[in-house]
Structures are given as structure tokens and as C-alpha cells.
N, C-alpha and C positions, 0 to 999 in steps of 0.2 A: 975515358974521361969518367970522373967518381963524382959523387956528391949526389944529393936530392935533387929535384927538379929546379928549384929555386937558387941552388948554389950553382947549378950548371949555368943557370942564366947568369949570373953574375961574374961566372968564368969567362963566358962567352960573348958577353956584350960588345965587347970591341970588334969583335968578326962578324956580326948578326947584319944583315939587310935591314935597310929601312921596315919593309913589310915584315920581316921577322922580329924586329923590335916591336911593332905594333901590334904582332900577334902574341909576343912575350906579355905584354902590358895588356892586353886583353885577357889572357889567361890569369895572371897575378889578380886583377881587380875582379873578376867574375870566375875566379875557380869552381863554384858550386855550381854555375851552369855548365862549365866548358868540361868538366869531367863526364858529363854524359851527353857531348855532343860527337858527331862522327868527323872526320877529317875535313868533308865538303862542307859541312855544316858550320863547324867552325871557321873554316875559309870565309865564307860567306859573310861572318861577323865583321871581317875586317876588308871586304871586297877583295879576297885573294883566292885565286884557287887551291883546290886539295893538293896538288902538288907542292905548291909552297908550303902548306902545312907539313907535308911528308919531309920536305928538305930541312924545315924547321926543325923537326924531329932528330935528322941525322946531325945537323949542326950542333945540337946538344949532346951527342953522343950516343944517341938511341938506335935500334936496329931500324926501328920504322914508327909510325903514329902509334901501333896498337901497345908497342912497349913504353912509350913514353906516357900515354893516356893511364896505362894501368898503373905506372910508376907515381904519378900523380895523385890517382884514386886510392892509392895504398895508404899515403899519408892521411887523407881525410876519411876513409872507411870508418864507419860507427860514427863519425861526428856530423854526418849529413842526414838531418833529418828526414822522415817521409814527405813533409809538407815541402821541401827544399826541393825533392826530387821532381815536384810535379810542376815546377815553374816554368818549364821548356812549353807547357800547354796554353800557355797565355792567349794564343789566337788561333783560329781555326788552318790559317797559313802555317804556322810552325807545326801543328799537329799533322798536317797532311805530309809532312816531310820527316815525320819522326819513325816511320816505317821503310828502310831502305831495301826494296825489295832485289836490288842488283847486288846488294851484298848478301841477301838472303840466298840466293841461286849460287853464289861462289862459296859461299860456307856449307851449304846443302851438299854441293859436289865433293867439298873435302871430307864431309862426314860419313857419306854412303861409302867412301873409299877407304873408310878407316879399318884398318886389320881387324879390329874388334867387331865390325858393325854384322858380315854374314855371320859370324860366330856368335852373337847375339840373338839372330834370329833362329837359327839352327838349335841352339840350346832352349829356346822358348819351348820349341817343339818337342824336345826331348824330357822337359822338365816335368818334375812330381809337381811341382807349384812354383808361382811367380809372386816376388813381393816388389810393390813398386813404393818406391820412397819419395815424399814432395812434401816442402813446408812453404808457408806464407806465399809468396806469388805461383810457386810450383804445386801447390796443394792441389789446385783445380784441374792442372794438366795431368797430374798423377792419375785423378778421377778418372779423365776421360780417357786415358790409354786402359785403365782398370776395366771400366766399362766394355771396353771393345774385346779384350783379351778374355773375357768371361764368356762373351756371346762366342768367341771363337772355340770355344770348349777347353779355354787354358783355365787351370785352377789358379784364381788370383786374389791376392789380397792387397790392401793399401794400408800404410803407416804414415798418417800425416799429421798427426798431434801426440801428446804424451797422454795417452787414454789407456784403461785397462785392458782393450781389447791387444795391447801391444805385448803383454806377456805371452798370452795365447798362440799369437803369430810367431812369435820369436821362438818358444819352446818347440813348436809344432814343426819347423823347418829343419831342413836336413842338408847334407852336401849336394844333393841333387836338385836343391833350389835355386833359382835365378832371381836376383836381385836387381832391381832396375832403380838407381837414384838420381833424380831429376834437380838439378840445383843451378841457381843463378844469384847474383848479389842481391841482397847480402845474406850470407850464408849462414845458416842457424846452427848454434851449437847441437841442438836436440837432433837433428838430422846427421849431423857431421859425425856425433855419439853413435848414433844406432848404425850408421852404415860401417863405422869400425869393429862395431861387436860383430856386425853380420860377417865381415871379412874374416874375424878371428875364428868363426865358426867353420871357414872352409867352404863356404857358398860360393857360387858364382856369379859375382858382383860387378854390375857394369854402372860406371856413372857417366851422365850424360851432362856435361856441365859447361859454361861460357867463357872460359878464359884458361890460358895456359898457365896462369897465374893462381888460378882456383885450388885451394886446399885439397880437393877431391882428386887432383891430378897429380898428386905426391902420395896419396895411399896406394897401399899393393892391391890395385883392382884395376880392372879393364876401362880405360877411359877414353871416350868419346868427347873431344875438345870441339865447340862449333866454331870457332873462328880461330884456331891455333897459328895459322898462318898468313893472315890477311894483316895488310896495310892500313885498315879503316878500324876505327873504334867501332864499337858495336854496342847499340842502346837496348834497354829493357824489354820493350816492347819487341824488337826485331826479335829478339832471342826465343820469346813467349812463340812468335809464329813461326821459327823455325823449328822449335820442338815440336809443333802440332804438325809441320809437314813432315819431320823424320818421323812422329810416329805414324802418320798416314803409310810411309813406305815400309815401316817396321810390320804393320799389319797386312800390306798388300803380299810381302815376302811370306808371311806365315800362310797366306791363302794360297800362293801359287805352289807351296811345297806339301800344303795338306786339302786340297780341293775337296776330296770325297767327305772326309770326317767333318769338316767345317759344314758342308751342306747339309749333312745329317744334323748338325747342332741347329742349323738356321731352320730346318723343318721341325725339329721338337720346337723350338722357338715362337715360328709362326702358329703352331697348334695349340701353344699355351696362350698365344696372343687370342687365338679365337675362342678358346675355352674360356678365359675368364674376361672376354670382350673389351681389350685392354683400348683400344683406338676408337676414336669417332668414327662413323661412317654415314655415309651420303647425306652429310650435313653442309657441305659448301659445294 
């Protein structure tokens, strides 16, 4: 079946069940909310199961819910304001369902079996330098990973905005540099452009992104997609949680492969902490 989401509904309406028609009407009238809901959350809006939602996506000719919701998002991406994106958080009850930990476990299992995951850990240990890219909602995630890599003795820099430091980091990088680009919707032009330029310099570029439809998945880099084969949709907060979990596994992989060197780094770090009296003592 061809056409956009709305054209497919029009073409299929004679064959849809009553529940599926209710679902179609809800999405049409509430698309600003619907594009950020998982299949189970969407089903609850019309008192239906997530299986009903998945069958609905198949009835419209999509391979699954993920493909359907991504197609719908692509029609409105860039037109939904940041204010609209927090409409889902009206009540504490809705907020509590906003992180789907079952999906996180499933997607995490897929991510660590990705062909590039082990390769990333190995190259981080052998690299001359690491550059971490993040912007908007992934800027803080990039900072978090950068904080830990430095303490593991890895020479690491972060690019999170268009500042003067980019020129220095960019020009000091070579083919032995490992680049980790963290990206979720809405993707910024700045980060995409920098990632492209670093690929052109023949660096070892890894993108960790949120969808098979992400523009980073079509770049000539090693891409780890967090929900590439799930039937469920995936919301923004869940991706942030998953990225933090994934970073923890990356760090554990580094520690397991380089225990002695990291132990030395931590000894030096603790000596520094003692010398400059970093932490409060005997206060609580």
C-alpha cells in the first residue's frame, strides 16, 4: 500500500474494524500527542490492547507500529513545538508511564549485540583521542560520557555547540581518533554537519541514534540504532535512559579490558583529590 498515513486510512477505512477506526480517529484528531506515544499508551487511549494497535499498523500496510509512527512523525517533524512535546506530562500518572523499562531492556539487548558495539569498545582503548558529539537533549549525555572516559585515562573532548573550541578539536583529530555522535529527535543541523566532516577526515565515527529512519543511519559511519527492530514506539525520555545504560556498559567494557591502567588512573585521581581537598569529610 502506498501513500502517507492519512491517504492509507482513507484507502483502508472500509476494511478497518470498529476498534481500528476509533484508533484512526484518535490519531487524526490528536496527532500532536499520538506521535510521542508507545503502542500500549496509544491503545489505552481508546481502551484497546497494544496488539490492536500493531494490527492496525499492519492493516495500513506498515511492517509494524514503529514504521507507522515514524512515517507519521516524518510528516510533522519540525512543526511540533517543544511546548507541544511536553503535553504528555499533564498528570503524575501519565508521567509514570513515560519510561517503558521493558522496551529499554529489549532495545538494550539489541544494542549490545550490534556488530559495532564490541568494535567501539576496542577502538576506544586503542585510540589516540576520543571526540563525543551531542547537541540539545544529548549534550548532557555527551558530557556524562566524557566525564567518565577522562577518568579512565582516555584523552577525550566534547563538541556540543558551535564554539571556538571546535576549530582546535577538529584540527587536532586524526585517523586514529574515535568519534561518538549521540543523537535523538529532533536532529540538529550543526551536529549532523560536524559528524559528516569528521567522517570525511577518515576518523572512526560511531553514531548512537534512536531510529532506523535517523539521518545518521544513512551516513557512512558505524551506526548503533537503539530500537531498530521493535514493534513498539519509543519516546524521548526512554531513549535518554537507554543511552545512559548503554554508556554504563561501554565503561564496564573498557574497565574489563584495561583494569591495571585504569587502576593507576584512579590512584592518581584519588591522590589529586586528597592534595587539593576536593570532597567534604566527616561532615555527615
